[in-house]
C-alpha positions, 0 to 999 in steps of 0.5 A: 015152395020148392026150388027148381033144383029140388023139383028137378031132383024129385022127378028126375029118373034114375040115371043107372038101371037097377037090375033085379036078380033071379038068384038069392045073393046073401049079404054078409057083414065081413066084420061081424060075420053076420048075414045082413040080408039079401040083394033085391037089386043092384047096380055098380053104384048101389044095392037094394037089400031086404033084411030081417033086422033093420040096417043102421042109416048113415052107417058104413058096412064092409060086406061080401055078396055071397055068390051062388056059384063062382063068377070070374073065379070069385065066390064072393064080391067084397064092397063097402056100402053106406046105408042111405035109408031103411023102410019097414016092409008091409009084413013088418018082419022085413026091412028094405035098405037102400045103400050106396056102394062107396068102395069097390075095387076093379075086381069087385066092379067087374064081379058086379057087372058079371053078376048082373049079366049072369043073374039079372031078370027082365033086362 
């Protein structure tokens, strides 16, 4: 039997709107230089990525979001993310990864907000 708190968590809608982007935004691991994947959607608190190789759950990544053109004078946005979950896509060639943004300075947060304004679709 589920507790009231668990039931509430399961039905509670997201408090922050996710923003799907109309441009490909690459996610680069700043430590290895490898392309991790691409953004599917973003908020100031997290990202949904699609990746050709699965990310490691419960691993912290330092990444740069590579912008298609400068936003607020930046070519990229540097953030630290924690991979919370990974699901293999139906094609079995791609993997979905949900990540929390656990460290973003004021410049990165402003960059994310500007990225959303510039490239969000359907909002």
